[in-house]
MDTraj code that builds the backbone (N, CA, C; nanometers):
import mdtraj as md
import numpy as np

residues = "MET ARG ILE SER ARG LYS VAL LEU SER ILE GLY LEU GLY VAL LEU VAL ILE ALA LEU ALA THR GLY CYS ALA VAL ALA GLY SER THR GLY THR GLU ALA ALA SER PRO GLN PRO GLU ASP LEU ALA PRO THR SER SER GLY THR ALA SER SER GLY ALA THR GLY SER SER PHE GLU GLU GLY SER ASN PRO VAL THR GLN PRO ALA VAL THR TYR LEU SER CYS GLY ASP ARG VAL ASP GLY MET THR SER ALA THR GLY LEU THR VAL SER GLY GLU PHE PRO ASP ARG VAL SER GLY GLY GLY ASP GLY THR PHE LEU GLY ALA VAL THR LEU ALA SER THR GLY PRO ILE VAL SER GLY VAL ALA SER PRO GLU ALA ASP VAL TYR LEU GLY ARG SER GLY GLU VAL VAL ALA THR ALA PRO PRO LYS ASP LEU ILE GLY GLN PRO VAL ARG ILE ALA PRO ASP ALA ALA LEU GLU LEU PRO ALA ARG GLY SER ILE ARG PRO CYS ALA THR ASP ALA VAL SER GLY THR LEU SER PRO GLY ARG TYR ASP ALA PHE ALA VAL ILE VAL ILE THR GLN ASP ASP GLY ALA THR VAL VAL VAL THR GLY GLY PRO TRP PRO ILE GLU VAL ALA".split()
xyz = np.array([
    [-11.1663, -3.8972, -15.2612],
    [-11.1056, -3.9691, -15.1442],
    [-10.9969, -3.9417, -15.0916],
    [-10.9022, -3.9345, -15.1686],
    [-10.7522, -3.9433, -15.1525],
    [-10.7292, -3.8090, -15.0879],
    [-10.7821, -3.6936, -15.1856],
    [-10.7816, -3.5515, -15.1359],
    [-10.8351, -3.5467, -14.9819],
    [-10.9134, -3.6013, -14.9494],
    [-11.0128, -3.5733, -14.8276],
    [-10.9111, -3.6045, -14.7138],
    [-10.8326, -3.7297, -14.7357],
    [-10.7637, -3.8312, -14.6290],
    [-10.6418, -3.7220, -14.6131],
    [-10.5937, -3.6491, -14.7193],
    [-10.4649, -3.5819, -14.7025],
    [-10.5084, -3.4504, -14.6439],
    [-10.6173, -3.3926, -14.6471],
    [-10.6616, -3.2715, -14.5776],
    [-10.6803, -3.3031, -14.4289],
    [-10.7514, -3.4279, -14.3902],
    [-10.7710, -3.4755, -14.2733],
    [-10.6403, -3.4702, -14.2035],
    [-10.5593, -3.5516, -14.2660],
    [-10.4123, -3.5746, -14.2058],
    [-10.3454, -3.4197, -14.1497],
    [-10.3560, -3.3505, -14.2651],
    [-10.2808, -3.2250, -14.2430],
    [-10.3877, -3.1368, -14.1323],
    [-10.4947, -3.1692, -14.1390],
    [-10.5744, -3.0773, -14.0211],
    [-10.5330, -3.1464, -13.8761],
    [-10.5107, -3.2673, -13.8552],
    [-10.4692, -3.3469, -13.7655],
    [-10.3626, -3.3214, -13.7223],
    [-10.2433, -3.3011, -13.7850],
    [-10.1306, -3.2526, -13.7574],
    [-10.1010, -3.1190, -13.7159],
    [-10.1801, -3.0004, -13.7819],
    [-10.1844, -2.9028, -13.7247],
    [-10.2327, -2.8963, -13.5880],
    [-10.3726, -2.9738, -13.5655],
    [-10.4085, -2.9814, -13.4105],
    [-10.3053, -3.0194, -13.3145],
    [-10.2524, -3.1420, -13.3638],
    [-10.1421, -3.1865, -13.2760],
    [-10.0317, -3.1021, -13.2077],
    [-9.9831, -2.9882, -13.3373],
    [-9.8755, -2.9044, -13.2925],
    [-9.9426, -2.8055, -13.2325],
    [-10.0795, -2.7512, -13.2492],
    [-10.1118, -2.6429, -13.1821],
    [-10.1390, -2.6947, -13.0123],
    [-10.1650, -2.8112, -13.0071],
    [-10.2076, -2.8771, -12.8504],
    [-10.0246, -2.8840, -12.8108],
    [-9.9621, -2.9159, -12.8655],
    [-9.8350, -2.9355, -12.8187],
    [-9.7393, -2.7956, -12.7637],
    [-9.7538, -2.7281, -12.8692],
    [-9.7433, -2.5658, -12.8104],
    [-9.8367, -2.4904, -12.7163],
    [-9.9509, -2.5255, -12.6782],
    [-10.0219, -2.4882, -12.5861],
    [-9.9410, -2.5756, -12.4630],
    [-9.9257, -2.6682, -12.4550],
    [-9.8954, -2.7297, -12.3355],
    [-9.7526, -2.6769, -12.2759],
    [-9.6634, -2.6471, -12.4164],
    [-9.5197, -2.6064, -12.3602],
    [-9.5459, -2.4829, -12.3224],
    [-9.6130, -2.4049, -12.3631],
    [-9.6337, -2.2489, -12.2888],
    [-9.6870, -2.2484, -12.1529],
    [-9.8103, -2.3597, -12.1555],
    [-9.8562, -2.3691, -12.0165],
    [-9.7407, -2.4133, -11.9238],
    [-9.6678, -2.5308, -11.9657],
    [-9.5822, -2.5557, -11.8718],
    [-9.4736, -2.4639, -11.8121],
    [-9.4355, -2.3901, -11.9235],
    [-9.3277, -2.2768, -11.9048],
    [-9.3794, -2.1830, -11.7833],
    [-9.4922, -2.1503, -11.8331],
    [-9.5857, -2.0391, -11.7173],
    [-9.5842, -2.1003, -11.5809],
    [-9.6388, -2.2320, -11.6106],
    [-9.6555, -2.2877, -11.4348],
    [-9.5058, -2.2857, -11.3557],
    [-9.4094, -2.3284, -11.4433],
    [-9.2810, -2.3520, -11.3573],
    [-9.1539, -2.2301, -11.3306],
    [-9.2272, -2.1170, -11.4000],
    [-9.1279, -2.0080, -11.4063],
    [-9.1205, -1.9456, -11.2600],
    [-8.9753, -1.9381, -11.2210],
    [-8.9429, -1.9182, -11.0895],
    [-9.0028, -1.7457, -11.0591],
    [-9.0772, -1.7066, -10.9521],
    [-9.0845, -1.5732, -10.9208],
    [-8.9977, -1.4898, -10.9011],
    [-8.9524, -1.3576, -10.9612],
    [-8.8461, -1.2963, -10.8982],
    [-8.8400, -1.2531, -10.7833],
    [-8.7109, -1.2808, -10.7144],
    [-8.6932, -1.2479, -10.5460],
    [-8.7300, -1.1313, -10.5362],
    [-8.8059, -1.1035, -10.4215],
    [-8.8317, -0.9765, -10.3603],
    [-8.7528, -0.9397, -10.2502],
    [-8.7274, -0.8302, -10.2210],
    [-8.6267, -0.7625, -10.1125],
    [-8.6451, -0.8408, -10.0090],
    [-8.7574, -0.8697, -9.9411],
    [-8.7837, -0.9434, -9.8317],
    [-8.7267, -1.1214, -9.8375],
    [-8.7056, -1.1623, -9.9501],
    [-8.7012, -1.2907, -9.9784],
    [-8.5098, -1.2929, -9.9904],
    [-8.4316, -1.1868, -9.9922],
    [-8.3066, -1.1815, -10.0106],
    [-8.2217, -1.2227, -9.8705],
    [-8.1211, -1.2862, -9.8614],
    [-8.0643, -1.3346, -9.7604],
    [-8.0328, -1.2079, -9.6800],
    [-8.0388, -1.2091, -9.5473],
    [-8.0006, -1.0641, -9.4896],
    [-7.8537, -1.0867, -9.4647],
    [-7.7818, -0.9779, -9.4164],
    [-7.6467, -0.9302, -9.4163],
    [-7.6243, -0.9767, -9.2286],
    [-7.5063, -1.0285, -9.1883],
    [-7.5013, -1.0766, -9.0627],
    [-7.5332, -0.9525, -8.9559],
    [-7.6176, -0.9814, -8.8455],
    [-7.6459, -0.8952, -8.7742],
    [-7.5281, -0.8537, -8.6977],
    [-7.5346, -0.7376, -8.6081],
    [-7.4072, -0.7001, -8.5320],
    [-7.2970, -0.6797, -8.5744],
    [-7.2766, -0.6467, -8.7221],
    [-7.1722, -0.6228, -8.7769],
    [-7.1629, -0.4496, -8.7979],
    [-7.0449, -0.3984, -8.7571],
    [-7.0500, -0.2656, -8.8063],
    [-6.9490, -0.2296, -8.9146],
    [-6.9727, -0.1952, -9.0388],
    [-6.8859, -0.1585, -9.1718],
    [-6.8404, -0.0512, -9.1494],
    [-6.6902, -0.0188, -9.1688],
    [-6.6422, 0.0928, -9.1687],
    [-6.6265, 0.1690, -9.2834],
    [-6.6783, 0.1036, -9.4010],
    [-6.6778, 0.1698, -9.5201],
    [-6.5678, 0.2058, -9.5936],
    [-6.5073, 0.3150, -9.5818],
    [-6.4167, 0.3583, -9.6330],
    [-6.2922, 0.2823, -9.5922],
    [-6.2682, 0.2446, -9.4781],
    [-6.1677, 0.1554, -9.4315],
    [-6.1632, 0.0237, -9.4869],
    [-6.2487, -0.0257, -9.5431],
    [-6.2201, -0.1697, -9.6290],
    [-6.2343, -0.2765, -9.4997],
    [-6.2863, -0.2354, -9.3889],
    [-6.3105, -0.3398, -9.2849],
    [-6.3963, -0.3311, -9.2016],
    [-6.4549, -0.4528, -9.1423],
    [-6.5723, -0.4270, -9.0651],
    [-6.5422, -0.5382, -8.9429],
    [-6.5881, -0.5274, -8.7985],
    [-6.5961, -0.6054, -8.7229],
    [-6.6977, -0.6159, -8.6464],
    [-6.7180, -0.7378, -8.5960],
    [-6.8394, -0.8076, -8.5284],
    [-6.7978, -0.8471, -8.3813],
    [-6.8544, -0.7777, -8.3063],
    [-6.8439, -0.7529, -8.1673],
    [-6.8208, -0.9021, -8.1070],
    [-6.7145, -0.9317, -8.0378],
    [-6.6779, -1.0311, -7.9617],
    [-6.6097, -1.1744, -8.0756],
    [-6.5616, -1.1051, -8.1961],
    [-6.5201, -1.2250, -8.2979],
    [-6.4154, -1.1343, -8.3635],
    [-6.3580, -1.2052, -8.4524],
    [-6.2448, -1.1604, -8.5304],
    [-6.3237, -1.0683, -8.6565],
    [-6.2313, -0.9488, -8.6918],
    [-6.3023, -0.8928, -8.7831],
    [-6.3046, -0.9528, -8.9202],
    [-6.3861, -0.9082, -8.9947],
    [-6.3957, -0.9400, -9.1548],
    [-6.3244, -0.8218, -9.2330],
    [-6.2344, -0.8653, -9.2899],
    [-6.1554, -0.7695, -9.4030],
    [-6.1437, -0.7422, -9.5230],
    [-6.1583, -0.6742, -9.5918],
    [-6.1383, -0.6687, -9.7361],
    [-5.9759, -0.6546, -9.7710],
    [-5.9182, -0.6928, -9.9050],
    [-5.7759, -0.6963, -9.9195],
    [-5.7455, -0.5608, -9.8901],
    [-5.6029, -0.5469, -9.8307],
    [-5.5626, -0.4148, -9.7711],
    [-5.4274, -0.4160, -9.7942],
    [-5.3728, -0.2959, -9.8170],
    [-5.2395, -0.2716, -9.8366],
    [-5.1446, -0.2993, -9.7011],
    [-5.0626, -0.3824, -9.7162],
    [-4.9977, -0.4453, -9.6094],
    [-4.8655, -0.3745, -9.5768],
    [-4.7852, -0.2869, -9.6747],
    [-4.6667, -0.2217, -9.6657],
    [-4.6589, -0.1218, -9.7631],
    [-4.5735, -0.0269, -9.6991],
    [-4.5450, 0.0810, -9.7794],
    [-4.4171, 0.0914, -9.8935],
    [-4.4333, 0.1493, -9.9646],
    [-4.2862, 0.1485, -10.0599],
    [-4.2287, 0.2958, -10.0489],
    [-4.0964, 0.3128, -10.0923],
    [-4.0474, 0.4240, -10.1056],
    [-4.1209, 0.5452, -10.1751],
    [-4.1347, 0.6651, -10.1386],
    [-4.1890, 0.7660, -10.1909],
    [-4.3645, 0.7390, -10.1980],
    [-4.4280, 0.6472, -10.1176],
    [-4.5747, 0.6443, -10.1095],
    [-4.6079, 0.7492, -10.0015],
    [-4.7371, 0.7707, -10.0239],
    [-4.7914, 0.8546, -9.8970],
    [-4.8015, 0.7720, -9.7902],
    [-4.7611, 0.8281, -9.6878],
    [-4.7828, 0.7762, -9.5364],
    [-4.9093, 0.7304, -9.5168],
    [-5.0145, 0.8121, -9.5535],
    [-5.1562, 0.7848, -9.5399],
    [-5.2338, 0.6905, -9.6327],
    [-5.1370, 0.6390, -9.7059],
    [-5.1962, 0.5686, -9.8135],
    [-5.2620, 0.4241, -9.7547],
    [-5.2088, 0.3889, -9.6494],
    [-5.2426, 0.2636, -9.5775],
    [-5.3520, 0.2697, -9.4711],
    [-5.4819, 0.2205, -9.5204],
    [-5.5626, 0.1941, -9.4249],
    [-5.5483, 0.1077, -9.2960],
    [-5.6017, 0.1664, -9.1958],
    [-5.5971, 0.0951, -9.0724],
    [-5.7184, 0.0481, -9.0232],
    [-5.7273, -0.0820, -8.9513],
    [-5.8511, -0.1410, -8.9188],
    [-5.8954, -0.0434, -8.8016],
    [-6.0300, -0.0490, -8.7805],
    [-6.1171, 0.0227, -8.6957],
    [-6.1226, -0.0621, -8.5762],
    [-6.1223, -0.0213, -8.4693],
    [-6.1694, -0.0593, -8.3455],
    [-6.0220, -0.1193, -8.2927],
    [-5.9153, -0.1089, -8.3340],
    [-5.7751, -0.1221, -8.2737],
    [-5.6603, -0.0055, -8.2783],
    [-5.6102, 0.0248, -8.1498],
    [-5.5117, 0.1499, -8.1593],
    [-5.3650, 0.0926, -8.1393],
    [-5.2750, 0.1874, -8.1560],
    [-5.1392, 0.1634, -8.1786],
    [-5.1030, 0.2854, -8.0691],
    [-5.0210, 0.2580, -7.9634],
    [-4.9303, 0.3787, -7.8907],
    [-4.7820, 0.3108, -7.9162],
    [-4.7088, 0.4170, -7.9305],
    [-4.5610, 0.3952, -7.9297],
    [-4.4874, 0.4724, -7.8511],
    [-4.3451, 0.4219, -7.8400],
    [-4.2439, 0.5013, -7.7739],
    [-4.1304, 0.4733, -7.8415],
    [-4.0692, 0.5846, -7.8850],
    [-3.9287, 0.5991, -7.9677],
    [-3.8423, 0.6971, -7.9303],
    [-3.7091, 0.6866, -7.9567],
    [-3.6350, 0.7765, -7.9109],
    [-3.6587, 0.9055, -7.9694],
    [-3.6341, 1.0247, -7.9064],
    [-3.6528, 1.1600, -7.9536],
    [-3.5491, 1.2003, -8.0485],
    [-3.4371, 1.1412, -8.0273],
    [-3.3247, 1.1912, -8.1090],
    [-3.2252, 1.0413, -8.1753],
    [-3.1998, 1.0428, -8.2927],
    [-3.1232, 0.9245, -8.3287],
    [-3.0073, 0.9852, -8.4065],
    [-2.8918, 0.9271, -8.3931],
    [-2.7679, 0.9677, -8.4586],
    [-2.7581, 0.8779, -8.5717],
    [-2.6703, 0.9502, -8.6479],
    [-2.6458, 0.8824, -8.7956],
    [-2.5332, 0.7822, -8.7746],
    [-2.4775, 0.7466, -8.6578],
    [-2.3717, 0.6369, -8.6473],
    [-2.4399, 0.5215, -8.6502],
    [-2.3256, 0.4087, -8.6067],
    [-2.3998, 0.2896, -8.6024],
    [-2.4470, 0.2182, -8.7357],
    [-2.5383, 0.1294, -8.6851],
    [-2.5845, 0.0540, -8.8011],
    [-2.7072, 0.1137, -8.8808],
    [-2.7354, 0.2677, -8.8461],
    [-2.8368, 0.3114, -8.8867],
    [-2.9663, 0.2885, -8.8641],
    [-2.9761, 0.2311, -8.7639],
    [-3.1426, 0.1667, -8.7206],
    [-3.1770, 0.2119, -8.5690],
    [-3.2780, 0.2232, -8.5341],
    [-3.3375, 0.2619, -8.3965],
    [-3.4285, 0.1825, -8.3417],
    [-3.4567, 0.1771, -8.2025],
    [-3.5373, 0.0583, -8.1673],
    [-3.6311, 0.1443, -8.0837],
    [-3.7802, 0.1130, -8.0852],
    [-3.8682, 0.1520, -8.0193],
    [-3.9573, 0.0580, -7.9495],
    [-4.0722, 0.0767, -7.9413],
    [-4.1754, -0.0116, -7.8947],
    [-4.3103, 0.0180, -7.9261],
    [-4.4162, -0.0781, -7.9571],
    [-4.5528, -0.0338, -7.9627],
    [-4.6516, -0.1191, -7.8893],
    [-4.7482, -0.0795, -7.8685],
    [-4.8650, -0.1583, -7.7723],
    [-4.9898, -0.1367, -7.8815],
    [-5.0106, -0.2526, -7.9216],
    [-5.1601, -0.2855, -7.9739],
    [-5.2673, -0.3175, -7.8718],
    [-5.3741, -0.2387, -7.8881],
    [-5.4745, -0.2505, -7.7955],
    [-5.6349, -0.2518, -7.8836],
    [-5.7138, -0.2957, -7.8184],
    [-5.8695, -0.3452, -7.8686],
    [-5.9365, -0.2290, -7.8077],
    [-6.0538, -0.1599, -7.8578],
    [-6.1448, -0.1099, -7.8286],
    [-6.2695, -0.1893, -7.8110],
    [-6.2918, -0.3164, -7.8397],
    [-6.4037, -0.3650, -7.8525],
    [-6.3874, -0.4885, -7.9204],
    [-6.3464, -0.5307, -8.0477],
    [-6.3267, -0.6635, -8.1089],
    [-6.2129, -0.7280, -8.0711],
    [-6.2425, -0.8601, -8.0795],
    [-6.1475, -0.9568, -8.0408],
    [-6.0799, -0.9866, -8.1623],
    [-5.9253, -1.0012, -8.1790],
    [-5.8673, -1.0292, -8.3038],
    [-5.7488, -1.1365, -8.2769],
    [-5.7641, -1.2583, -8.3321],
    [-5.6666, -1.3635, -8.3103],
    [-5.6060, -1.3999, -8.4502],
    [-5.4963, -1.4541, -8.4329],
    [-5.4259, -1.4907, -8.5392],
    [-5.2751, -1.5068, -8.5601],
    [-5.1880, -1.4871, -8.6569],
    [-5.0576, -1.4766, -8.6243],
    [-5.0034, -1.3433, -8.6982],
    [-4.8757, -1.3020, -8.6449],
    [-4.8304, -1.1659, -8.6631],
    [-4.6681, -1.1783, -8.6285],
    [-4.5995, -1.0907, -8.7125],
    [-4.4797, -1.0982, -8.6907],
    [-4.4321, -1.0422, -8.5440],
    [-4.3337, -1.1059, -8.4995],
    [-4.2926, -1.0499, -8.3266],
    [-4.2262, -0.9186, -8.3267],
    [-4.2206, -0.8443, -8.4407],
    [-4.1949, -0.7172, -8.4507],
    [-4.2476, -0.6356, -8.5445],
    [-4.2851, -0.5032, -8.4925],
    [-4.3517, -0.3994, -8.5805],
    [-4.2770, -0.3837, -8.7027],
    [-4.3438, -0.3085, -8.8107],
    [-4.2639, -0.2497, -8.9011],
    [-4.2825, -0.1060, -8.8887],
    [-4.1678, -0.0116, -8.9158],
    [-4.1555, 0.1035, -8.8928],
    [-4.1055, 0.1603, -9.0072],
    [-4.1644, 0.2948, -9.0381],
    [-4.1354, 0.3976, -9.1945],
    [-4.1392, 0.5230, -9.1109],
    [-4.0378, 0.5697, -9.1642],
    [-4.0035, 0.7377, -9.1543],
    [-4.0730, 0.8063, -9.2860],
    [-4.1153, 0.9016, -9.2529],
    [-4.1814, 1.0057, -9.3285],
    [-4.1543, 1.1335, -9.3208],
    [-4.1371, 1.2106, -9.4469],
    [-4.0979, 1.3580, -9.4190],
    [-4.2177, 1.4188, -9.5444],
    [-4.2980, 1.5372, -9.5054],
    [-4.3690, 1.5913, -9.6006],
    [-4.5069, 1.4849, -9.6378],
    [-4.5049, 1.4094, -9.5772],
    [-4.6403, 1.3104, -9.5872],
    [-4.5832, 1.1925, -9.7053],
    [-4.4403, 1.1760, -9.7049],
    [-4.3827, 1.0785, -9.7995],
    [-4.2944, 0.9775, -9.7332],
    [-4.2851, 0.8657, -9.7762],
    [-4.2022, 0.7339, -9.7125],
    [-4.0653, 0.7978, -9.7512],
    [-3.9501, 0.8186, -9.6597],
    [-3.8343, 0.8298, -9.6948],
    [-3.7550, 0.7257, -9.6570],
    [-3.7756, 0.6488, -9.5647],
    [-3.7210, 0.5333, -9.4975],
    [-3.8109, 0.3914, -9.4817],
    [-3.7853, 0.3193, -9.5274],
    [-3.8532, 0.1727, -9.5219],
    [-3.8313, 0.0967, -9.4045],
    [-3.9139, 0.0035, -9.3696],
    [-3.9049, -0.0869, -9.2619],
    [-3.7715, -0.1509, -9.3151],
    [-3.6827, -0.1936, -9.1828],
    [-3.5909, -0.2942, -9.2394],
    [-3.6108, -0.4083, -9.2431],
    [-3.5388, -0.4990, -9.3475],
    [-3.5935, -0.6265, -9.3722],
    [-3.5898, -0.7222, -9.2353],
    [-3.6614, -0.8042, -9.2468],
    [-3.6907, -0.9086, -9.1407],
    [-3.6705, -1.0598, -9.1716],
    [-3.6347, -1.1421, -9.0838],
    [-3.6327, -1.2714, -9.1242],
    [-3.6901, -1.3338, -8.9763],
    [-3.7949, -1.3246, -8.9564],
    [-3.8621, -1.3671, -8.8406],
    [-3.9819, -1.4651, -8.8664],
    [-3.9808, -1.5763, -8.7616],
    [-4.1162, -1.6614, -8.7747],
    [-4.2319, -1.5933, -8.6945],
    [-4.3591, -1.5696, -8.7605],
    [-4.4577, -1.5320, -8.7205],
    [-4.5294, -1.6184, -8.5821],
    [-4.5711, -1.5219, -8.5031],
    [-4.6428, -1.5946, -8.3546],
    [-4.7973, -1.5561, -8.3171],
    [-4.8137, -1.6381, -8.2477],
    [-4.9886, -1.6108, -8.2620],
    [-5.0233, -1.5129, -8.1438],
    [-5.1291, -1.4531, -8.1805],
    [-5.1370, -1.3340, -8.1018],
    [-5.2803, -1.3356, -8.0822],
    [-5.3191, -1.2638, -7.9780],
    [-5.4901, -1.2359, -7.9375],
    [-5.4705, -1.1195, -7.8853],
    [-5.5652, -1.0337, -7.9423],
    [-5.5974, -0.8659, -7.8838],
    [-5.7370, -0.8779, -7.8637],
    [-5.7312, -0.8331, -7.7439],
    [-5.8975, -0.8123, -7.6777],
    [-5.8948, -0.6710, -7.5752],
    [-5.9937, -0.6258, -7.5146],
    [-5.9807, -0.5338, -7.4276],
    [-5.9366, -0.5607, -7.3063],
    [-5.8955, -0.6869, -7.2612],
    [-5.8493, -0.7120, -7.1538],
    [-5.6749, -0.7800, -7.2048],
    [-5.6346, -0.7837, -7.3353],
    [-5.5045, -0.8511, -7.3621],
    [-5.4733, -0.7536, -7.4761],
    [-5.3702, -0.6726, -7.4664],
    [-5.2952, -0.5799, -7.5373],
    [-5.1486, -0.6628, -7.5743],
    [-5.1170, -0.6310, -7.7002],
    [-5.0027, -0.6697, -7.7433],
    [-4.8883, -0.5841, -7.7601],
    [-4.7523, -0.6104, -7.7058],
    [-4.6491, -0.5290, -7.6909],
    [-4.5596, -0.5942, -7.7711],
    [-4.5005, -0.4936, -7.8880],
    [-4.3986, -0.5556, -7.9659],
    [-4.2956, -0.4714, -7.9982],
    [-4.1617, -0.5092, -8.0258],
    [-4.0593, -0.3954, -8.0458],
    [-4.0624, -0.3570, -8.1768],
    [-4.0096, -0.2373, -8.1878],
    [-4.0435, -0.1758, -8.3190],
    [-3.8920, -0.0899, -8.3666],
    [-3.8463, -0.1817, -8.4772],
    [-3.7147, -0.1289, -8.5111],
    [-3.7090, -0.0471, -8.6647],
    [-3.6657, 0.0639, -8.6505],
    [-3.6721, 0.1749, -8.7902],
    [-3.5615, 0.1832, -8.8193],
    [-3.5109, 0.2442, -8.9251],
    [-3.4194, 0.2581, -8.9923],
    [-3.3845, 0.3998, -9.0439],
    [-3.2859, 0.4831, -9.0315],
    [-3.2383, 0.6175, -9.0958],
    [-3.1745, 0.6282, -9.1979],
    [-3.1799, 0.5259, -9.2950],
    [-3.1186, 0.5063, -9.4291],
    [-3.2187, 0.5373, -9.5132],
    [-3.1917, 0.6277, -9.6049],
    [-3.2902, 0.6608, -9.6958],
    [-3.3259, 0.5616, -9.8058],
    [-3.4210, 0.5319, -9.8465],
    [-3.5141, 0.4248, -9.9329],
    [-3.4640, 0.5017, -10.0636],
    [-3.4395, 0.6173, -10.1194],
    [-3.4290, 0.6588, -10.2399],
    [-3.2995, 0.5969, -10.3064],
    [-3.2987, 0.5691, -10.4313],
    [-3.2089, 0.5155, -10.4765],
    [-3.0815, 0.6131, -10.5039],
    [-3.1224, 0.7408, -10.5530],
    [-3.0491, 0.8292, -10.5657],
    [-2.9955, 0.9059, -10.4489],
    [-2.9889, 0.8813, -10.3218],
    [-2.9490, 0.9262, -10.2195],
    [-2.7904, 0.9346, -10.2168],
    [-2.7799, 1.0756, -10.1826],
    [-2.6284, 1.1024, -10.1942],
    [-2.5421, 1.0328, -10.0422],
    [-2.6324, 1.0424, -9.9720],
    [-2.5718, 1.0020, -9.8226],
    [-2.6223, 0.8321, -9.7749],
    [-2.5147, 0.7916, -9.6705],
    [-2.5861, 0.6610, -9.6333],
    [-2.6754, 0.6760, -9.5121],
    [-2.7297, 0.7957, -9.4607],
    [-2.8223, 0.8306, -9.3792],
    [-2.9082, 0.9533, -9.4369],
    [-3.0400, 0.9455, -9.3564],
    [-3.1153, 1.0625, -9.4025],
    [-3.0460, 1.2006, -9.3432],
    [-3.0723, 1.3193, -9.4157],
    [-3.0290, 1.4280, -9.3743],
    [-3.0824, 1.4661, -9.2512],
    [-3.0056, 1.5446, -9.1550],
    [-3.0435, 1.6059, -9.0177],
    [-3.1675, 1.6584, -9.0493],
    [-3.2681, 1.6612, -8.9453],
    [-3.3865, 1.7136, -8.9188],
    [-3.5010, 1.6218, -8.8816],
    [-3.6018, 1.6828, -8.8648],
    [-3.7297, 1.6227, -8.8204],
    [-3.7991, 1.5172, -8.9015],
    [-3.8391, 1.3923, -8.8591],
    [-3.8914, 1.3118, -8.9079],
    [-4.0410, 1.2405, -8.8643],
    [-4.1058, 1.1663, -8.9323],
    [-4.2175, 1.1329, -8.8407],
    [-4.2084, 0.9605, -8.8695],
    [-4.2135, 0.9088, -8.7616],
    [-4.2303, 0.7373, -8.7627],
    [-4.3706, 0.6868, -8.7475],
    [-4.3759, 0.5731, -8.8099],
    [-4.5361, 0.5171, -8.8352],
    [-4.4768, 0.3567, -8.8065],
    [-4.5937, 0.3113, -8.7226],
    [-4.5747, 0.1680, -8.7119],
    [-4.6694, 0.1283, -8.7754],
    [-4.6481, -0.0324, -8.8310],
    [-4.7435, -0.1171, -8.9034],
    [-4.7347, -0.2416, -8.8481],
    [-4.8679, -0.2975, -8.7931],
    [-4.8792, -0.4447, -8.7726],
    [-4.9714, -0.5089, -8.8369],
    [-4.9125, -0.6388, -8.8986],
    [-5.0161, -0.7172, -8.9817],
    [-5.0454, -0.8555, -8.9528],
    [-5.1722, -0.8644, -8.8987],
    [-5.2235, -0.9871, -8.8241],
    [-5.3066, -1.0766, -8.9720],
    [-5.2430, -1.1796, -8.9676],
    [-5.3305, -1.2960, -9.0389],
    [-5.4064, -1.3920, -8.9541],
    [-5.5249, -1.3689, -8.9756],
    [-5.6413, -1.4362, -8.8805],
    [-5.6683, -1.5670, -8.9045],
    [-5.7006, -1.6533, -8.8243],
    [-5.7244, -1.8112, -8.8603],
    [-5.8030, -1.8395, -8.9783],
    [-5.8687, -1.7463, -9.0039],
    [-5.9388, -1.7714, -9.1363],
    [-5.8682, -1.7221, -9.2643],
    [-5.7739, -1.6809, -9.2726],
    [-5.6850, -1.6274, -9.3914],
    [-5.7115, -1.4683, -9.4009],
    [-5.8039, -1.4227, -9.3252],
    [-5.8229, -1.2603, -9.3555],
    [-5.7147, -1.1805, -9.2869],
    [-5.6909, -1.0830, -9.3521],
    [-5.5820, -0.9993, -9.3055],
    [-5.6014, -0.8452, -9.2316],
    [-5.5448, -0.8296, -9.1401],
    [-5.5981, -0.7193, -9.0482],
    [-5.4563, -0.6192, -9.0648],
    [-5.4624, -0.4781, -9.0865],
    [-5.3815, -0.4113, -9.0648],
    [-5.3942, -0.3202, -8.9871],
    [-5.2732, -0.2726, -8.8873],
    [-5.3188, -0.1605, -8.7727],
    [-5.1731, -0.0743, -8.8056],
    [-5.2239, 0.0574, -8.8328],
    [-5.1195, 0.1564, -8.8086],
    [-5.1194, 0.2514, -8.6746],
    [-5.0027, 0.2836, -8.6677],
    [-4.9887, 0.4146, -8.5470],
    [-4.8967, 0.5197, -8.5890],
    [-4.9024, 0.6157, -8.5172],
    [-4.8429, 0.7607, -8.5515],
    [-4.9106, 0.8659, -8.5818],
    [-4.8296, 0.9527, -8.6347],
    [-4.6994, 0.9676, -8.6600],
    [-4.6363, 1.0037, -8.4982],
    [-4.5018, 0.9474, -8.5154],
    [-4.4186, 0.9978, -8.3646],
    [-4.2882, 1.0828, -8.4166],
    [-4.2551, 1.2177, -8.3790],
    [-4.1431, 1.2636, -8.4280],
    [-4.0073, 1.2183, -8.3562],
    [-3.9142, 1.2157, -8.4697],
    [-3.8035, 1.1717, -8.4464],
    [-3.6711, 1.2748, -8.5073],
    [-3.5987, 1.3111, -8.4310],
    [-3.4920, 1.4148, -8.4727],
    [-3.3590, 1.3122, -8.5275],
    [-3.3375, 1.3419, -8.6371],
    [-3.2066, 1.2724, -8.7189],
    [-3.0817, 1.3533, -8.6924],
    [-2.9973, 1.3389, -8.5977],
    [-2.8668, 1.4192, -8.5728],
    [-2.7661, 1.4123, -8.6938],
])
top = md.Topology()
chain = top.add_chain()
for i, resn in enumerate(residues, 1):
    res = top.add_residue(resn, chain, resSeq=i)
    for name in ("N", "CA", "C"):
        top.add_atom(name, md.element.get_by_symbol(name[0]), res)
traj = md.Trajectory(xyz[None], top)
């Protein structure tokens, strides 16, 4: 009789384990989340045109949504290494000829306009100007100590800014205080920090400048 009770106990234990295992499997199967189907995924914002290679996109009638962008150029950088936001244009006026005398700077003006998107935020009250030759930066934008100003660019509201550049070479091994006489290309850069913290970079140029 003792042996029979042990066998009975073991049999009941196996039965309990089997039942418990079956419940666990059934519970897992019953609560497993179904794999999301393409139609269940959250759709992207409608009405947004992505520029792909530029790393920027604009939504009609609102501020653009941008990816991290290069906001300045260093000496020797390619002048085409900065991506400009789509939907915005920059026109400029600069002197045709700059003399090597004086403080080594020249003053122009740029106008930032929109072909559709509205951009608002804060920008420097003066555009950055670089000089390039053979596709490389040879003079960087002069340093500034300016306070940003609120801006709003829309099809009916262009932004005009002064644009100061330098003819002093940025290369550390330059043998002269000014660039060698000849033709150079001026490029303007405007950086806008939007209200949500996103950065919009707009570039313009080239505009030819002769250094005397």
